[in-house]
DSSP file (Angstrom, degrees, kcal/mol; ACC not computed):
  #  RESIDUE AA STRUCTURE BP1 BP2  ACC     N-H-->O    O-->H-N    N-H-->O    O-->H-N    TCO  KAPPA ALPHA  PHI   PSI    X-CA   Y-CA   Z-CA
    1    1 A X              0   0    0      0, 0.0    10,-0.1     0, 0.0    57,-0.1   0.000 360.0 360.0 360.0 123.1  -11.2    3.6   -2.1
    2    2 A X        -     0   0    0     55,-0.1     2,-0.3    57,-0.1    10,-0.2  -0.362 360.0-154.7 -64.4 149.8   -7.4    3.4   -2.3
    3    3 A X  E     -A   11   0A   0      8,-2.2     8,-2.5    -2,-0.1     2,-0.5  -0.929  15.4-128.4-131.0 146.0   -6.0    3.3   -5.8
    4    4 A X  E     -A   10   0A   0     -2,-0.3     2,-0.8     6,-0.2     6,-0.3  -0.826  16.3-153.2 -94.6 132.3   -2.9    2.1   -7.6
    5    5 A X  E >>  -A    9   0A   0      4,-2.8     4,-2.0    -2,-0.5     3,-0.6  -0.901  44.6 -87.6-102.8 106.2   -1.2    4.6   -9.8
    6    6 A X  T 34 S+     0   0    0     -2,-0.8     4,-0.0     1,-0.3    -2,-0.0  -0.269  98.6  12.4 -56.8 136.7    0.5    2.6  -12.5
    7    7 A X  T 34 S-     0   0    0     14,-0.0    -1,-0.3     2,-0.0    14,-0.0  -0.998 133.1 -20.4-106.6  -3.5    3.2    1.4  -12.4
    8    8 A X  T <4 S+     0   0    0     -3,-0.6    12,-2.1    12,-0.1     2,-0.3   0.060 100.0  90.3-152.9  31.3    4.5    1.6   -8.8
    9    9 A X  E  <  -AB   5  19A   0     -4,-2.0    -4,-2.8    10,-0.2     2,-0.3  -0.919  45.9-162.8-131.0 159.5    2.6    4.2   -6.8
   10   10 A X  E     -AB   4  18A   0      8,-2.3     8,-3.4    -2,-0.3     2,-0.5  -0.999   7.4-147.2-144.6 146.3   -0.5    4.1   -4.6
   11   11 A X  E     -AB   3  17A   0     -8,-2.5    -8,-2.2    -2,-0.3     6,-0.2  -0.958  13.0-144.5-114.1 128.3   -2.9    6.8   -3.2
   12   12 A X    >   -     0   0    0      4,-2.4     3,-1.9    -2,-0.5    48,-0.0  -0.428  29.4-109.6 -80.1 157.8   -4.6    6.5    0.0
   13   13 A X  T 3  S+     0   0    0      1,-0.3    -1,-0.1    46,-0.1    -2,-0.0   0.810 119.6  61.2 -58.6 -31.0   -8.1    7.8    0.7
   14   14 A X  T 3  S-     0   0    0      2,-0.1    -1,-0.3     1,-0.1     3,-0.1   0.588 123.8-104.6 -74.9  -8.5   -6.5   10.6    2.9
   15   15 A X  S <  S+     0   0    0     -3,-1.9     2,-0.2     1,-0.3    -2,-0.1   0.269  74.6 141.9 106.0 -14.2   -4.7   11.9   -0.2
   16   16 A X        -     0   0    0     -5,-0.1    -4,-2.4     1,-0.0     2,-0.5  -0.400  37.8-151.2 -61.8 130.0   -1.3   10.4    0.7
   17   17 A X  E     -B   11   0A   0     -6,-0.2     2,-0.4    -2,-0.2    -6,-0.2  -0.926   5.6-159.8-112.6 128.8    0.8    9.0   -2.1
   18   18 A X  E     -B   10   0A   0     -8,-3.4    -8,-2.3    -2,-0.5     2,-0.4  -0.857   7.6-164.0-102.4 131.7    3.4    6.2   -1.8
   19   19 A X  E     +B    9   0A   0     -2,-0.4     2,-0.3   -10,-0.2   -10,-0.2  -0.920  13.3 166.8-120.2 137.9    6.0    5.7   -4.3
   20   20 A X        -     0   0    0    -12,-2.1     2,-0.1    -2,-0.4   -12,-0.1  -0.833  42.6 -86.7-132.9 173.1    8.2    2.5   -4.9
   21   21 A X     >  -     0   0    0     -2,-0.3     4,-1.2     1,-0.1     5,-0.1  -0.365  38.1-123.5 -68.1 161.3   10.5    1.0   -7.3
   22   22 A X  H  > S+     0   0    0      2,-0.2     4,-2.5     1,-0.2     5,-0.2   0.873 112.0  53.5 -76.9 -38.0    8.7   -1.1  -10.0
   23   23 A X  H  > S+     0   0    0      2,-0.2     4,-2.3     1,-0.2    -1,-0.2   0.861 105.5  54.6 -64.6 -36.1   10.8   -4.3   -9.0
   24   24 A X  H  > S+     0   0    0      1,-0.2     4,-2.8     2,-0.2    -1,-0.2   0.937 109.0  47.1 -61.3 -46.8    9.8   -3.9   -5.4
   25   25 A X  H  X S+     0   0    0     -4,-1.2     4,-2.9     1,-0.2     5,-0.3   0.929 111.2  50.5 -62.2 -47.3    6.2   -3.9   -6.4
   26   26 A X  H  X S+     0   0    0     -4,-2.5     4,-2.4     1,-0.2    -1,-0.2   0.901 110.0  50.4 -57.7 -37.8    6.6   -7.0   -8.6
   27   27 A X  H  X S+     0   0    0     -4,-2.3     4,-2.2     2,-0.2    -2,-0.2   0.964 112.1  48.3 -64.6 -47.2    8.4   -8.9   -5.8
   28   28 A X  H  X S+     0   0    0     -4,-2.8     4,-2.6     1,-0.2    26,-0.2   0.901 110.6  49.9 -58.7 -44.8    5.6   -8.0   -3.3
   29   29 A X  H  < S+     0   0    0     -4,-2.9    25,-0.4     1,-0.2     4,-0.3   0.927 112.1  48.0 -62.8 -41.1    2.9   -9.0   -5.7
   30   30 A X  H >< S+     0   0    0     -4,-2.4     3,-1.0    -5,-0.3    -2,-0.2   0.889 112.2  48.4 -62.7 -39.6    4.7  -12.4   -6.3
   31   31 A X  H >X S+     0   0    0     -4,-2.2     3,-1.9     1,-0.2     4,-1.1   0.886 102.7  65.8 -68.0 -41.5    5.2  -13.0   -2.5
   32   32 A X  T 3< S+     0   0    0     -4,-2.6    21,-2.5     1,-0.3    -1,-0.2   0.546  83.1  75.2 -71.3  -5.7    1.4  -12.2   -2.0
   33   33 A X  T <4 S+     0   0    0     -3,-1.0    -1,-0.3    -4,-0.3    -2,-0.1   0.734 103.6  37.0 -72.9 -17.2    0.2  -15.2   -3.9
   34   34 A X  T <4 S-     0   0    0     -3,-1.9     2,-0.3     1,-0.4    -2,-0.2   0.742 133.5 -11.4-104.4 -33.8    1.1  -17.5   -1.0
   35   35 A X  S  < S-     0   0    0     -4,-1.1    -1,-0.4    16,-0.0     2,-0.2  -0.977  81.9 -75.0-159.8 166.4    0.1  -15.1    1.9
   36   36 A X        -     0   0    0     -2,-0.3     2,-0.3    16,-0.1    16,-0.2  -0.503  52.5-178.4 -59.7 122.6   -1.0  -11.6    2.8
   37   37 A X  E     -C   51   0B   0     14,-2.4    14,-3.6    -2,-0.2     2,-0.3  -0.959  12.8-152.7-133.3 153.5    1.9   -9.2    2.7
   38   38 A X  E     -C   50   0B   0     -2,-0.3     2,-0.4    12,-0.2    12,-0.2  -0.927   2.7-156.6-129.8 154.8    2.4   -5.4    3.4
   39   39 A X  E     -C   49   0B   0     10,-2.3    10,-2.9    -2,-0.3     2,-0.2  -0.995  11.4-149.6-129.6 122.5    4.7   -2.8    2.3
   40   40 A X  E     -C   48   0B   0     -2,-0.4     8,-0.2     8,-0.2     6,-0.1  -0.604   8.4-153.1 -97.8 157.2    5.5    0.4    4.3
   41   41 A X        -     0   0    0      6,-1.4   -22,-0.1    -2,-0.2    -1,-0.1   0.553  25.8-138.9-105.7  -8.7    6.5    3.6    2.8
   42   42 A X        +     0   0    0      5,-0.2     4,-0.1     1,-0.2     2,-0.1   0.685  50.7 145.1  58.8  27.9    8.5    4.9    5.8
   43   43 A X  S >  S-     0   0    0      2,-0.1     3,-0.5     4,-0.1    -1,-0.2  -0.233  71.6 -87.4 -75.8 174.7    7.1    8.5    5.4
   44   44 A X  T 3  S+     0   0    0      1,-0.3     2,-0.7    -2,-0.1    -2,-0.1   0.909 131.3  35.1 -49.0 -47.9    6.4   10.7    8.5
   45   45 A X  T 3  S-     0   0    0     -4,-0.0    -1,-0.3     2,-0.0    17,-0.2  -0.828 102.2-138.1-107.9  84.1    3.0    9.2    8.8
   46   46 A X    <   -     0   0    0     -2,-0.7     2,-0.4    -3,-0.5    16,-0.3  -0.222  19.4-167.2 -52.2 119.8    3.7    5.6    7.6
   47   47 A X        -     0   0    0     14,-0.1    -6,-1.4    15,-0.1     2,-0.5  -0.867   8.9-146.5-106.2 141.5    1.1    4.0    5.3
   48   48 A X  E     -CD  40  60B   0     12,-2.0    12,-2.8    -2,-0.4     2,-0.5  -0.947   2.1-149.4-111.5 130.2    1.2    0.2    4.6
   49   49 A X  E     -CD  39  59B   0    -10,-2.9   -10,-2.3    -2,-0.5     2,-0.5  -0.860  15.8-151.2 -97.6 129.3    0.1   -1.2    1.2
   50   50 A X  E     -CD  38  58B   0      8,-2.7     7,-3.1    -2,-0.5     8,-1.2  -0.856  11.1-169.5-104.3 127.8   -1.4   -4.7    1.6
   51   51 A X  E     +CD  37  56B   0    -14,-3.6   -14,-2.4    -2,-0.5     2,-0.3  -0.935   9.2 170.6-116.0 138.6   -1.1   -7.1   -1.2
   52   52 A X  E >   + D   0  55B   0      3,-2.3     3,-1.1    -2,-0.4   -19,-0.2  -0.960  68.9   0.0-146.2 133.4   -3.0  -10.5   -1.5
   53   53 A X  T 3  S-     0   0    0    -21,-2.5   -20,-0.2    -2,-0.3     3,-0.1   0.839 132.1 -52.0  58.2  41.9   -3.3  -12.9   -4.4
   54   54 A X  T 3  S+     0   0    0    -25,-0.4     2,-0.3   -26,-0.2    -1,-0.3   0.496 119.8  92.5  84.9   4.4   -1.0  -10.7   -6.6
   55   55 A X  E <  S-D   52   0B   0     -3,-1.1    -3,-2.3   -23,-0.1     2,-0.5  -0.903  81.5-106.8-131.3 158.9   -3.1   -7.5   -6.1
   56   56 A X  E     +D   51   0B   0     -2,-0.3    -5,-0.3    -5,-0.2     3,-0.1  -0.708  39.2 170.8 -79.6 127.6   -3.2   -4.5   -3.8
   57   57 A X  E     -     0   0B   0     -7,-3.1     2,-0.3    -2,-0.5    -6,-0.2   0.664  55.9  -5.7-113.4 -18.2   -6.1   -5.1   -1.6
   58   58 A X  E     -D   50   0B   0     -8,-1.2    -8,-2.7   -57,-0.1     2,-0.4  -0.975  50.0-137.0-162.0 165.4   -6.0   -2.3    1.1
   59   59 A X  E     -D   49   0B   0     -2,-0.3     2,-0.6   -10,-0.2   -10,-0.2  -0.981  21.4-141.6-131.8 127.4   -3.8    0.6    2.4
   60   60 A X  E     -D   48   0B   0    -12,-2.8   -12,-2.0    -2,-0.4     2,-0.5  -0.797  24.0-161.5 -86.7 117.5   -3.5    0.8    6.3
   61   61 A X    >   -     0   0    0     -2,-0.6     3,-1.2   -14,-0.2     4,-0.4  -0.892  22.5-148.7-115.0 132.8   -3.6    4.6    7.0
   62   62 A X  T 3  S+     0   0    0     -2,-0.5     4,-0.5   -16,-0.3     3,-0.5   0.715  98.2  62.1 -71.3 -17.8   -2.3    6.0   10.2
   63   63 A X  T 3> S+     0   0    0      1,-0.2     4,-1.6     2,-0.2    -1,-0.2   0.640  81.3  81.1 -79.4 -15.6   -5.0    8.8    9.9
   64   64 A X  H <> S+     0   0    0     -3,-1.2     4,-1.4     1,-0.3    -1,-0.2   0.821  91.6  50.7 -62.6 -33.3   -7.9    6.4   10.0
   65   65 A X  H  > S+     0   0    0     -3,-0.5     4,-0.5    -4,-0.4    -1,-0.3   0.836 108.1  51.4 -75.9 -28.7   -7.6    6.3   13.8
   66   66 A X  H  4 S+     0   0    0     -4,-0.5    -2,-0.2     1,-0.2    -1,-0.2   0.782 110.8  49.7 -77.5 -27.5   -7.6   10.0   14.1
   67   67 A X  H  < S+     0   0    0     -4,-1.6    -1,-0.2     1,-0.2    -2,-0.2   0.817 106.9  53.8 -76.5 -32.7  -10.8   10.2   11.9
   68   68 A X  H  <        0   0    0     -4,-1.4    -1,-0.2     1,-0.2    -2,-0.2   0.586 360.0 360.0 -82.3 -11.9  -12.8    7.6   13.9
   69   69 A X     <        0   0    0     -4,-0.5    -1,-0.2    -3,-0.2    -2,-0.1   0.475 360.0 360.0 -84.1 360.0  -12.3    9.4   17.3
């Protein structure tokens, strides 16, 4: 289960950690009250943090495709 590391970092099930500025997270959580939004971390293997209704609901991991094959 992906988890939020307070105040502005997230950890994927694969162990990857994404770090953002606190204001960026506040803006994304505010935008997510109206619709589902995602935030990419722009690392070599890009992960997307998905927000909905003001909370992180999922992390889209590029390694999930590799594990399911």
